[in-house]
PDB file of N, CA, C and O in Angstrom, chain B, residues numbered from 101:
ATOM      1  N   MET B 101      77.108  16.787 116.983  1.00  0.00           N
ATOM      2  CA  MET B 101      75.711  17.472 115.853  1.00  0.00           C
ATOM      3  C   MET B 101      75.701  16.662 114.666  1.00  0.00           C
ATOM      4  O   MET B 101      76.654  16.117 114.109  1.00  0.00           O
ATOM      5  N   ARG B 102      74.112  16.663 114.269  1.00  0.00           N
ATOM      6  CA  ARG B 102      74.027  16.157 112.933  1.00  0.00           C
ATOM      7  C   ARG B 102      73.194  17.352 112.104  1.00  0.00           C
ATOM      8  O   ARG B 102      72.152  17.285 111.451  1.00  0.00           O
ATOM      9  N   THR B 103      73.956  18.306 112.360  1.00  0.00           N
ATOM     10  CA  THR B 103      73.249  19.184 111.416  1.00  0.00           C
ATOM     11  C   THR B 103      73.381  18.874 109.791  1.00  0.00           C
ATOM     12  O   THR B 103      72.462  19.065 108.994  1.00  0.00           O
ATOM     13  N   LYS B 104      74.558  18.412 109.481  1.00  0.00           N
ATOM     14  CA  LYS B 104      74.943  18.054 108.251  1.00  0.00           C
ATOM     15  C   LYS B 104      73.767  17.258 107.761  1.00  0.00           C
ATOM     16  O   LYS B 104      73.079  17.591 106.796  1.00  0.00           O
ATOM     17  N   MET B 105      73.584  16.179 108.494  1.00  0.00           N
ATOM     18  CA  MET B 105      72.380  15.326 108.267  1.00  0.00           C
ATOM     19  C   MET B 105      71.269  16.001 107.753  1.00  0.00           C
ATOM     20  O   MET B 105      70.980  15.752 106.583  1.00  0.00           O
ATOM     21  N   GLN B 106      70.520  16.876 108.429  1.00  0.00           N
ATOM     22  CA  GLN B 106      69.397  17.671 108.491  1.00  0.00           C
ATOM     23  C   GLN B 106      69.465  18.283 107.120  1.00  0.00           C
ATOM     24  O   GLN B 106      68.644  17.923 106.276  1.00  0.00           O
ATOM     25  N   ILE B 107      70.400  19.200 106.829  1.00  0.00           N
ATOM     26  CA  ILE B 107      70.444  19.727 105.603  1.00  0.00           C
ATOM     27  C   ILE B 107      70.555  18.752 104.407  1.00  0.00           C
ATOM     28  O   ILE B 107      69.931  19.061 103.392  1.00  0.00           O
ATOM     29  N   PHE B 108      71.306  17.564 104.409  1.00  0.00           N
ATOM     30  CA  PHE B 108      71.347  16.737 103.550  1.00  0.00           C
ATOM     31  C   PHE B 108      69.763  16.342 103.108  1.00  0.00           C
ATOM     32  O   PHE B 108      69.268  16.386 101.982  1.00  0.00           O
ATOM     33  N   ASN B 109      69.169  15.957 104.331  1.00  0.00           N
ATOM     34  CA  ASN B 109      67.634  15.407 104.179  1.00  0.00           C
ATOM     35  C   ASN B 109      66.945  16.576 103.380  1.00  0.00           C
ATOM     36  O   ASN B 109      66.429  16.488 102.266  1.00  0.00           O
ATOM     37  N   TRP B 110      67.040  17.612 104.127  1.00  0.00           N
ATOM     38  CA  TRP B 110      66.077  18.814 103.111  1.00  0.00           C
ATOM     39  C   TRP B 110      66.622  18.955 101.863  1.00  0.00           C
ATOM     40  O   TRP B 110      65.938  19.288 100.895  1.00  0.00           O
ATOM     41  N   LEU B 111      67.789  18.730 101.802  1.00  0.00           N
ATOM     42  CA  LEU B 111      68.407  18.992 100.240  1.00  0.00           C
ATOM     43  C   LEU B 111      67.386  17.842  99.306  1.00  0.00           C
ATOM     44  O   LEU B 111      66.635  18.073  98.358  1.00  0.00           O
ATOM     45  N   LYS B 112      67.758  16.360 100.105  1.00  0.00           N
ATOM     46  CA  LYS B 112      67.304  15.357  98.935  1.00  0.00           C
ATOM     47  C   LYS B 112      65.280  15.570  99.031  1.00  0.00           C
ATOM     48  O   LYS B 112      64.597  15.098  98.122  1.00  0.00           O
ATOM     49  N   LEU B 113      64.731  16.186 100.024  1.00  0.00           N
ATOM     50  CA  LEU B 113      63.409  16.638  99.844  1.00  0.00           C
ATOM     51  C   LEU B 113      63.122  17.659  98.912  1.00  0.00           C
ATOM     52  O   LEU B 113      62.062  17.584  98.290  1.00  0.00           O
ATOM     53  N   THR B 114      63.832  18.526  98.731  1.00  0.00           N
ATOM     54  CA  THR B 114      64.063  19.461  97.959  1.00  0.00           C
ATOM     55  C   THR B 114      64.209  19.407  96.352  1.00  0.00           C
ATOM     56  O   THR B 114      63.755  20.115  95.453  1.00  0.00           O
ATOM     57  N   LYS B 115      65.065  18.227  96.375  1.00  0.00           N
ATOM     58  CA  LYS B 115      65.666  17.887  95.084  1.00  0.00           C
ATOM     59  C   LYS B 115      64.557  16.714  94.374  1.00  0.00           C
ATOM     60  O   LYS B 115      64.815  16.083  93.349  1.00  0.00           O
ATOM     61  N   THR B 116      63.622  16.623  94.959  1.00  0.00           N
ATOM     62  CA  THR B 116      62.497  15.590  94.394  1.00  0.00           C
ATOM     63  C   THR B 116      61.900  16.279  93.075  1.00  0.00           C
ATOM     64  O   THR B 116      61.017  15.714  92.430  1.00  0.00           O
TER      65      THR B 116
END
């Protein structure tokens, strides 16, 4: 599963 990757991507997007 790549759930961690999805969360990481989301965090990076919201970190902008």
